[in-house]
C-alpha positions in Angstrom: -8.4 141.1 27.8 -10.3 143.9 29.6 -11.7 146.7 27.4 -10.0 149.2 29.7 -6.6 147.7 29.1 -6.9 147.7 25.3 -8.4 151.3 25.3 -5.5 152.4 27.5 -2.9 150.9 25.1 -4.6 152.6 22.1 -4.7 155.9 23.9 -1.0 155.5 24.7 -0.2 154.7 21.1 -2.1 157.9 20.1 -0.2 160.1 22.5 3.3 158.5 21.9 3.0 158.9 18.1 1.7 162.4 17.9 -1.9 161.7 17.5 -3.1 165.3 17.5 -0.9 165.9 14.3 -2.0 162.7 12.5 -3.4 163.2 9.0 -6.3 161.0 9.8 -7.6 160.6 13.3 -11.3 160.1 12.8 -13.1 159.2 16.0 -9.9 158.6 18.0 -10.3 159.1 21.8 -14.1 159.1 21.5 -16.2 156.6 23.4 -15.5 154.4 26.4 -15.8 150.9 25.0 -13.7 148.7 22.8 -16.7 148.5 20.3 -16.5 152.3 20.0 -12.7 152.1 19.5 -13.5 149.9 16.5 -14.8 153.1 14.8 -11.4 154.8 15.2 -9.5 155.3 12.0 -7.2 152.4 11.4 -8.4 150.2 14.3 -10.0 146.8 13.8 -11.8 145.1 16.6 -12.9 141.5 16.3 -14.1 139.0 18.9 -13.6 141.5 21.7 -9.9 142.2 20.9 -8.0 144.8 18.9 -6.8 142.7 15.9 -5.5 145.4 13.6 -3.8 148.8 13.9 -3.1 150.4 10.5 -1.6 153.9 10.6 0.5 154.0 7.5 1.2 157.4 5.8 -0.4 159.2 8.7 2.3 161.5 10.0 3.2 159.3 13.0 5.9 160.9 15.1 7.8 159.4 18.1 8.4 155.9 19.2 6.1 152.9 19.1 5.1 152.3 22.7 6.1 148.9 24.3 2.5 148.8 25.6 1.4 147.6 22.2 2.7 144.3 23.3 -0.3 144.0 25.6 -2.7 143.8 22.6 -2.5 140.0 22.5 -5.1 139.7 19.8 -3.2 142.0 17.4 -2.5 140.3 14.1 -1.8 143.3 11.9 0.4 146.3 12.7 1.1 148.7 9.8 3.1 151.9 10.4 4.6 152.2 6.9 5.6 155.5 5.4 6.2 157.0 8.8 9.6 158.7 8.7 8.8 160.5 12.0 8.8 157.2 13.9 12.1 156.6 15.7 13.7 153.5 17.1 13.0 149.9 16.1 10.4 147.3 16.8 11.4 145.7 20.2 12.6 142.2 19.5 9.8 140.4 21.5 7.2 141.9 19.1 9.0 140.4 16.0 8.1 137.0 17.4 4.4 137.5 18.2 2.9 134.1 17.2 -0.4 135.6 16.1 1.0 138.5 14.1 0.9 137.9 10.5 1.6 141.3 8.9 4.3 143.7 9.8 5.0 147.0 8.0 7.4 149.1 9.9 11.2 149.2 10.8 13.2 146.1 11.4 13.5 144.6 14.8 16.2 145.9 17.1 
């Protein structure tokens, strides 16, 4: 997947979940490459794809954006201890074949 797509999705996640108010947002929105996004707090990049997004206990507010579904290399999504998140995980996400770790609300 193109770096620009994955960066756009990560930036959308930041905006949709109240990034400016997060407890830890080290390096978020800095840089212009996926390699640089790998330095963002909670983001793991491997093999040219975003493979992990861990934002538990980080004051997330809002709704998880559907655009996260575009991160086809994502295998770990952790948004635990996030009482400010609303809604549920869209059902298609619950069946991601590569996703091996969920920590968030139940599928809708």
